[in-house]
C-alpha positions as CSV (number, residue, x, y, z in Angstrom):
1,M,49.7,62.5,84.0
2,P,49.4,66.0,84.0
3,N,49.7,68.2,80.5
4,V,53.3,67.9,79.5
5,K,54.5,70.7,77.0
6,I,57.9,69.6,74.7
7,V,59.4,72.4,72.8
8,I,62.1,71.5,70.1
9,I,63.7,73.9,68.4
10,G,66.1,73.1,65.2
11,A,63.0,70.1,64.4
12,G,64.2,70.3,61.0
13,S,67.1,68.3,62.1
14,T,66.3,64.6,60.0
15,E,68.9,62.9,62.4
16,F,67.0,63.6,65.6
17,T,63.8,64.9,65.1
18,P,61.7,61.9,62.8
19,G,62.8,59.8,66.1
20,L,62.0,61.7,69.2
21,L,58.6,62.1,67.4
22,A,58.5,58.4,66.8
23,D,59.2,57.7,70.2
24,L,56.7,60.7,71.8
25,V,53.8,58.7,69.9
26,A,54.7,55.3,71.5
27,H,55.4,56.2,74.7
28,P,52.4,55.0,76.8
29,H,52.5,58.3,79.6
30,L,53.3,61.0,76.6
31,S,51.5,60.1,73.3
32,G,49.5,62.9,74.3
33,A,51.6,65.5,75.4
34,E,51.5,68.9,73.1
35,V,54.6,69.2,71.3
36,A,55.7,72.3,69.6
37,L,58.2,71.9,66.5
38,V,60.3,75.2,66.0
39,D,62.8,75.7,63.1
40,I,63.7,78.7,61.5
41,D,63.2,77.3,58.0
42,P,59.2,77.3,57.3
43,D,59.4,74.4,55.0
44,A,61.2,72.3,57.7
45,V,58.8,73.1,60.1
46,E,55.5,72.0,57.6
47,T,57.5,68.7,57.2
48,M,58.1,68.2,60.6
49,T,54.6,68.6,62.1
50,G,53.5,66.9,59.0
51,L,55.6,64.1,59.9
52,A,54.1,64.3,63.7
53,R,50.8,64.3,62.9
54,R,50.8,61.3,60.7
55,L,52.9,59.3,63.1
56,A,50.4,60.2,66.0
57,R,47.0,59.1,63.6
58,E,48.6,56.0,62.5
59,R,49.8,55.1,66.2
60,G,46.2,56.2,67.3
61,A,48.2,58.5,69.7
62,T,46.4,62.2,71.0
63,L,49.3,64.3,70.3
64,R,48.8,67.7,69.9
65,V,51.8,69.2,67.6
66,A,52.1,72.8,66.6
67,G,54.9,74.7,64.3
68,A,56.2,78.1,64.5
69,T,59.6,79.7,62.9
70,D,59.8,81.9,66.2
71,R,60.6,80.1,69.4
72,R,59.3,83.1,71.8
73,E,56.2,81.8,70.4
74,A,56.2,78.5,71.5
75,L,58.6,78.7,74.9
76,P,55.7,79.8,76.9
77,G,54.2,77.0,78.8
78,A,57.0,74.6,78.3
79,H,58.5,72.0,80.4
80,F,60.9,70.8,78.6
81,V,63.0,72.5,75.4
82,T,65.4,70.2,73.6
83,T,68.0,71.6,70.6
84,T,69.2,70.0,68.2
85,I,70.2,73.0,66.0
86,A,72.3,72.9,63.0
87,V,73.3,77.0,62.2
88,G,74.0,77.4,59.0
89,G,72.6,73.6,57.9
90,A,74.6,70.6,56.1
91,K,76.3,72.6,54.3
92,G,77.8,74.5,57.1
93,W,79.1,71.5,58.3
94,E,80.8,70.7,54.6
95,H,82.6,74.1,55.4
96,D,83.6,72.7,59.0
97,V,85.5,69.6,57.8
98,R,86.6,71.2,54.0
99,I,87.9,74.5,55.0
100,P,90.8,72.4,57.2
101,E,91.4,69.8,54.3
102,R,92.8,72.5,52.4
103,Y,95.8,72.9,55.0
104,G,96.3,69.5,55.6
105,V,93.8,68.8,58.3
106,Y,92.4,66.0,58.1
107,Q,88.7,65.3,60.4
108,T,86.2,62.1,60.5
109,V,83.6,64.7,61.8
110,G,84.5,67.9,62.4
111,D,81.5,68.6,65.2
112,S,83.1,68.3,68.7
113,V,86.8,68.8,68.7
114,G,89.7,69.7,66.1
115,P,89.1,73.0,64.0
116,G,85.6,71.9,62.6
117,G,84.7,71.6,66.4
118,V,86.0,75.0,67.3
119,F,83.9,76.5,64.0
120,R,80.9,75.1,64.6
121,A,81.1,76.0,68.4
122,L,81.6,80.0,67.1
123,R,78.0,79.4,65.8
124,H,75.9,77.3,68.0
125,V,77.3,78.5,71.6
126,P,76.0,81.9,71.3
127,E,72.6,80.8,69.3
128,I,72.0,78.1,72.2
129,A,72.8,80.5,75.1
130,A,70.5,82.9,73.5
131,I,67.5,80.2,73.7
132,A,68.5,79.4,77.4
133,Q,67.8,83.2,78.1
134,D,64.8,83.4,75.9
135,M,64.1,80.3,78.5
136,E,64.4,82.6,81.5
137,E,62.2,84.8,80.6
138,L,59.3,82.7,79.4
139,C,59.7,79.3,81.2
140,P,62.0,79.9,83.7
141,D,61.4,76.4,85.4
142,A,61.9,73.9,82.4
143,W,64.7,71.8,81.7
144,L,67.1,72.4,78.6
145,F,68.0,69.2,76.8
146,N,70.6,69.6,74.3
147,Y,71.9,67.5,71.6
148,T,73.3,69.6,69.4
149,N,77.2,69.8,68.5
150,P,80.0,70.5,70.3
151,L,77.8,68.9,73.1
152,S,80.2,69.8,76.2
153,A,80.6,73.1,74.6
154,I,77.1,74.3,74.1
155,V,76.2,73.1,77.9
156,R,79.0,74.5,79.2
157,G,78.1,77.7,77.5
158,V,74.8,77.9,78.9
159,H,76.1,77.1,82.4
160,K,78.0,80.1,82.0
161,T,75.5,82.5,81.0
162,S,72.4,81.1,82.3
163,S,70.6,80.0,85.1
164,I,68.3,77.4,83.0
165,K,68.9,73.7,84.3
166,C,70.6,72.3,81.2
167,A,71.8,68.9,80.5
168,G,73.5,67.5,77.1
169,L,72.2,64.3,75.8
170,C,74.2,61.6,73.4
171,H,73.4,58.2,72.7
172,G,77.1,57.1,72.0
173,V,77.7,55.7,75.0
174,L,74.5,53.7,74.3
175,H,75.4,52.2,70.6
176,T,79.3,51.4,72.4
177,R,77.0,49.1,75.2
178,D,75.1,47.6,72.4
179,V,77.9,46.5,70.6
180,M,80.0,45.7,73.3
181,A,77.3,43.1,74.1
182,R,76.9,41.8,70.3
183,D,80.8,40.8,70.7
184,L,80.5,39.1,73.9
185,G,77.6,37.5,73.1
186,V,75.3,38.5,75.8
187,P,71.6,40.3,75.2
188,H,72.1,44.2,75.8
189,H,69.9,45.0,78.7
190,E,72.0,42.2,80.5
191,L,75.5,44.4,80.3
192,N,76.1,46.7,83.0
193,V,78.6,49.1,81.9
194,I,80.1,52.6,83.7
195,F,81.4,55.1,81.7
196,A,83.2,58.8,82.4
197,G,84.9,61.2,80.7
198,V,83.6,64.2,78.3
199,N,81.2,63.6,75.1
200,H,82.3,61.8,72.5
201,L,85.2,60.5,74.3
202,C,84.4,58.4,77.3
203,W,85.9,55.9,78.8
204,L,85.1,52.3,80.2
205,L,85.5,51.7,83.7
206,D,83.3,48.8,84.4
207,V,81.7,46.2,82.3
208,R,79.6,43.4,84.4
209,H,77.4,40.5,83.3
210,N,75.1,39.1,85.7
211,G,77.5,40.7,88.7
212,N,80.6,39.0,86.7
213,D,83.4,41.6,85.9
214,V,83.9,40.9,81.9
215,Y,85.9,43.6,81.2
216,P,89.0,40.7,81.1
217,A,86.9,38.7,78.1
218,F,86.5,42.5,76.3
219,R,90.1,42.7,76.3
220,E,90.3,39.0,74.9
221,V,87.6,39.9,72.0
222,I,90.0,43.3,71.5
223,Q,93.2,41.5,71.4
224,A,91.3,39.0,68.7
225,G,90.2,41.5,66.8
226,K,94.2,43.5,66.4
227,N,95.3,39.7,65.3
228,A,92.5,39.3,62.9
229,P,90.3,42.4,62.3
230,P,86.7,41.3,61.5
231,A,85.4,41.8,57.9
232,S,82.4,44.2,58.1
233,T,78.9,42.9,57.3
234,T,77.7,46.7,56.7
235,D,79.1,50.2,55.4
236,D,78.6,51.4,59.3
237,P,82.3,52.2,60.4
238,Y,80.8,51.7,63.5
239,D,80.3,48.0,63.0
240,T,83.7,47.3,61.8
241,F,87.0,46.6,64.5
242,Q,88.0,49.6,66.3
243,K,91.6,50.0,65.5
244,V,92.4,53.3,67.0
245,S,90.3,52.8,70.1
246,A,91.7,49.1,70.6
247,M,95.4,51.0,70.5
248,L,93.6,53.5,72.8
249,M,93.1,50.5,75.3
250,D,96.8,49.0,75.0
251,L,98.0,52.6,75.7
252,Y,95.8,54.1,78.5
253,G,94.5,50.8,80.2
254,L,90.8,51.7,79.3
255,Y,88.7,51.3,76.4
256,P,87.2,54.7,74.6
257,S,83.6,55.4,73.6
258,P,81.8,56.0,71.4
259,G,84.0,54.5,68.7
260,D,87.0,55.5,66.2
261,R,84.9,57.7,64.1
262,H,84.4,60.5,66.9
263,V,87.2,59.2,69.5
264,A,90.5,59.8,67.0
265,E,89.4,63.1,66.8
266,F,90.8,63.7,70.0
267,F,94.1,62.7,69.2
268,P,96.9,64.4,66.8
269,F,98.8,60.8,66.0
270,F,95.6,59.1,64.0
271,L,94.7,61.3,61.1
272,H,96.4,61.7,58.5
273,K,97.1,59.9,55.4
274,E,98.2,56.7,54.8
275,K,101.9,56.6,52.7
276,D,101.7,56.3,49.3
277,G,97.8,56.5,49.8
278,D,95.1,58.7,49.5
279,R,93.2,57.0,52.5
280,L,93.0,58.2,56.5
281,A,95.4,55.7,58.0
282,Y,94.5,53.7,60.9
283,G,91.4,52.5,59.6
284,T,89.9,56.2,59.9
285,Q,88.6,56.6,56.2
286,G,85.3,54.8,56.8
287,G,84.7,57.3,59.5
288,L,85.4,60.5,57.4
289,D,83.3,58.3,54.3
290,M,80.2,58.1,56.3
291,T,80.2,62.2,57.0
292,N,80.7,62.7,53.6
293,A,77.8,60.2,53.0
294,I,75.7,62.1,55.1
295,L,76.2,65.2,53.7
296,A,75.9,64.5,50.1
297,G,72.8,62.6,51.4
298,K,70.9,65.5,53.2
299,E,68.8,66.7,50.7
300,D,67.6,63.5,49.8
301,E,66.4,62.6,53.2
302,R,65.0,65.7,53.7
303,E,62.7,64.8,50.5
304,S,61.8,61.8,51.7
305,L,60.6,63.0,54.7
306,R,58.3,65.8,52.9
307,E,56.8,62.5,50.7
308,Q,56.1,60.9,54.6
309,A,54.8,63.8,56.0
310,A,52.4,64.4,52.9
311,G,51.2,60.8,52.5
312,R,52.9,60.1,49.5
313,A,54.9,57.6,50.7
314,P,54.7,54.7,53.5
315,L,56.5,55.6,56.4
316,D,59.7,54.0,57.5
317,E,59.4,51.1,59.6
318,E,61.9,52.1,62.0
319,L,59.5,55.5,62.8
320,L,56.6,52.5,63.9
321,E,58.8,50.3,66.1
322,D,57.8,50.3,69.4
323,A,61.2,50.2,71.6
324,R,63.4,52.4,68.9
325,E,65.2,54.0,72.5
326,G,67.5,55.6,70.2
327,E,67.0,59.2,71.5
328,R,66.8,59.0,75.3
329,L,65.2,62.2,76.1
330,V,61.2,60.7,75.9
331,H,62.3,58.5,78.9
332,I,63.9,60.9,80.8
333,I,60.8,63.5,80.6
334,D,58.4,60.5,81.4
335,A,61.0,59.9,84.5
336,I,61.0,63.1,85.8
337,V,57.3,64.0,85.2
338,R,56.4,61.2,87.1
339,D,59.1,60.7,89.7
340,Q,60.2,57.3,88.4
341,P,63.7,57.0,89.6
342,L,65.6,56.0,86.1
343,P,69.4,55.6,85.8
344,E,71.1,56.5,82.7
345,L,74.1,55.4,81.1
346,A,75.2,58.7,79.8
347,V,74.5,62.6,80.9
348,N,76.3,65.3,80.5
349,V,76.5,68.0,83.6
350,R,78.5,69.8,85.6
351,N,81.5,68.0,87.1
352,D,81.2,69.5,90.9
353,G,83.1,66.8,92.2
354,L,81.6,63.8,90.2
355,I,85.3,63.3,88.6
356,P,87.5,64.6,91.4
357,N,90.8,65.2,88.9
358,L,89.1,67.3,86.2
359,P,88.0,70.8,86.8
360,G,84.6,71.5,89.2
361,W,83.3,73.9,86.5
362,A,83.7,71.3,83.3
363,V,80.9,69.8,81.5
364,V,81.4,65.9,82.2
365,E,79.9,62.8,80.7
366,V,79.2,60.3,83.3
367,P,76.4,57.5,84.9
368,G,73.2,59.6,85.6
369,L,70.1,59.1,87.7
370,I,67.0,60.8,86.4
371,H,64.3,61.7,88.9
372,G,61.1,64.1,89.6
373,Y,64.1,66.7,90.3
374,G,65.3,66.6,87.3
375,V,68.8,64.9,86.4
376,S,71.5,63.9,89.0
377,G,75.3,62.6,87.3
378,L,76.8,59.8,89.6
379,G,80.1,60.4,91.0
380,V,82.7,57.9,89.4
381,G,86.0,58.7,91.6
382,P,88.9,60.0,90.1
383,L,90.2,58.9,86.1
384,P,93.9,57.3,85.5
385,E,96.0,60.2,85.7
386,A,97.0,59.8,82.0
387,I,93.9,60.1,80.7
388,A,92.5,62.8,82.9
389,D,95.2,65.0,81.7
390,V,94.1,64.4,77.8
391,L,90.6,65.2,79.2
392,R,91.8,68.2,81.2
393,Q,93.9,69.8,78.6
394,R,90.5,69.5,75.8
395,I,88.4,70.9,78.6
396,H,90.8,73.9,79.0
397,Q,90.7,74.0,75.1
398,Q,86.7,74.1,75.0
399,E,86.7,77.0,77.6
400,L,88.9,79.1,75.3
401,T,86.5,78.1,72.6
402,V,83.3,78.8,74.5
403,N,84.8,82.5,75.6
404,A,85.6,83.2,72.1
405,A,82.3,82.2,70.9
406,L,80.5,84.4,73.7
407,S,82.3,87.4,72.9
408,G,83.4,87.0,69.4
409,D,86.9,87.6,70.0
410,R,89.2,86.9,67.2
411,G,91.9,86.3,69.5
412,L,90.3,83.9,72.0
413,A,89.0,81.8,68.4
414,M,92.7,81.6,67.4
415,Q,94.1,80.8,70.9
416,A,91.2,78.3,70.5
417,L,92.6,76.9,67.4
418,M,96.5,76.9,69.1
419,A,95.4,74.9,71.7
420,D,94.2,72.0,69.4
421,P,96.4,69.2,69.4
422,L,94.9,68.2,65.5
423,L,96.7,71.7,64.8
424,A,100.0,71.5,66.5
425,R,102.4,71.0,63.2
426,V,100.4,73.7,61.5
427,P,102.0,77.1,61.2
428,V,100.6,80.1,63.3
429,E,100.1,81.8,59.7
430,S,97.7,78.6,58.0
431,I,96.2,78.4,61.6
432,A,95.3,82.9,60.8
433,A,94.2,81.9,57.6
434,M,92.3,78.7,58.4
435,L,89.9,81.1,60.8
436,D,89.9,83.9,58.5
437,D,88.9,81.1,55.6
438,A,85.8,80.2,58.1
439,L,84.9,83.8,59.8
440,T,84.4,85.0,56.1
441,V,82.4,81.7,54.7
442,H,80.4,81.8,58.2
443,A,79.9,85.3,58.4
444,D,76.1,85.2,58.1
445,S,76.1,83.1,61.4
446,L,78.5,84.8,63.1
447,P,77.5,88.3,63.8
448,R,79.6,88.8,66.9
449,F,82.5,88.9,64.8
450,V,81.8,91.0,62.3
451,H,85.0,92.3,60.8
452,A,87.0,89.9,62.8
453,A,88.5,88.6,59.7
454,S,90.5,91.7,58.9
455,A,91.9,92.1,62.3
456,P,95.9,91.1,62.8
457,I,97.7,87.9,63.8
458,P,97.5,87.8,67.6
459,V,100.9,86.5,68.0
């Protein structure tokens, strides 16, 4: 196995980095890789490098770990770069959720579509495009794998501005497959699924067990859940009956992934308060509750990781499991380096005819094949036209968002917001005020939008 250098930018991510490190030290072919952990927060770098070294010691791995606050120090010689950044941190995410709420617009996550997705894209697209441009200079042959949301917009932004090889990765489809297998009573590794669409709205085209079509059986499971929704045994909204997804399957004929927490944000019909109540309708309140809980628990999570990194607390048991596979990056890197073909349930790549009735330049989520040349998406054929129309609308709205992010053009940002279905019933003056609120609170993270908040309303 040749020496492999992996750079993780945004290494302070409490959601992704610990799992990526655990997968690395447990992997038989990559446990001796060189890993550079990059974050603008020195405390995060210290914590994650300490965690990586402790994991390596306890697993008997020879992982070589370095930390940096300047990515340009880490990028030379990199073979693989992954981005898990959060410009503005948890507080920035909270603003993305709370600002629209003040105008009566509710989101369950606010990180991919909706006004929160636009605001996050304005911060993230330019930064990751700049990372790709640094890669062109310092490691031009490296692959860039992006986990940061809004994933589709970010990968599109890289494709528009850079020659770097870039794909987006998300575990949503993997999670949906596992829940489906549980509900069908079969081992998850025996269930073969084909999903296609865009990130966070991917549609189940085919599902088989031992070669047999089990879509009819899955439809029966969903119908039974509609008739008598099962009680949840956890606080995880992904583990409850997905009412919105079930309704969409009735309406469009196919089941969407990765669960109502993300799927509902693509449609304006579901995210409103119940009549005579203060909770979101259609069972979507659990998704917002999860977001609120994540935001409230971020500092506790960071402190727990600090204690583990310093050796003052035992490592989380999940970090010591042998077959986590929650983040597929390590398996993908191994397949590329060793040129061992590996099928993947979902990769986010340029369409180029993989879904013929979506734009060729769009970033789509489709099954993929990993090999020595990198990542190849697999063609799935045209989607049902009603579904394709929903996706085309979002693709074109995200293109406006990407252009606004790259240019710092407030007018384009307004157009992107006005094209979002979640804002269809919001007065244009309120949309403009919402945008001004976001540009003001995120001003330090939006240098391209200097003085934009005082610009006239483009109507």
